[in-house]
C-alpha positions as CSV (number, residue, x, y, z in Angstrom):
1,M,106.5,125.0,82.7
2,T,105.4,128.5,82.4
3,R,106.4,131.6,84.4
4,N,102.8,131.1,86.2
5,E,103.2,127.6,87.1
6,L,106.8,128.5,88.3
7,T,105.3,130.9,90.6
8,D,102.7,128.5,91.8
9,R,105.0,126.1,92.5
10,I,107.6,128.3,94.6
11,G,104.5,129.6,96.6
12,Y,103.1,126.3,97.4
13,A,106.8,125.1,98.4
14,E,107.1,128.2,100.4
15,R,103.8,127.3,102.3
16,D,104.6,123.9,103.0
17,L,108.1,125.0,104.3
18,A,106.3,127.4,106.6
19,F,104.2,124.9,107.9
20,L,106.9,122.4,108.8
21,R,108.8,125.0,110.2
22,Q,106.4,125.9,112.8
23,L,105.7,122.3,113.7
24,K,106.8,121.6,117.4
25,T,108.7,118.2,117.7
26,N,108.0,117.6,121.4
27,C,105.6,114.8,122.8
28,T,102.4,117.1,122.3
29,T,102.6,116.8,118.7
30,C,103.8,113.0,118.3
31,D,101.8,110.4,117.1
32,H,102.8,108.1,120.1
33,Y,101.6,110.4,122.9
34,Q,98.1,110.3,123.5
35,G,96.4,112.1,126.8
36,G,99.8,112.3,128.3
37,Y,100.8,108.7,127.8
38,C,103.6,107.4,125.2
39,K,102.5,104.5,123.5
40,K,105.9,104.1,122.1
41,H,107.9,104.0,125.9
42,Q,104.8,102.8,127.6
43,G,104.8,105.6,130.1
44,N,103.7,109.0,131.3
45,P,106.5,111.4,130.5
46,P,107.6,114.2,132.9
47,P,106.0,117.7,131.8
48,E,109.7,119.2,131.1
49,F,110.6,116.0,129.1
50,A,107.2,116.1,127.0
51,A,108.2,119.8,126.2
52,V,111.1,118.6,124.6
53,G,110.7,115.2,123.0
54,C,112.8,112.3,122.1
55,D,114.7,111.1,118.8
56,D,111.6,108.9,118.3
57,W,109.1,111.5,117.6
58,N,106.8,110.7,114.8
59,Y,103.9,112.8,112.8
60,D,101.8,111.7,110.3
61,D,100.1,114.6,108.7
62,V,97.1,112.7,107.3
63,P,93.9,113.8,108.1
64,F,92.4,110.2,107.9
């Protein structure tokens, strides 16, 4: 690996880490949550709970 390649890899890792750190792990970003309804738990979580989320939070950042 060259110095430039190392610098590039560090830059990619830093951008990826910044993206991961900004993710909110609440219902609004969960794959199970659609339109106010949780498909995992079969119900509509109250807004105060949806703002925090649960341990079953799941996120798939694949765009297709």
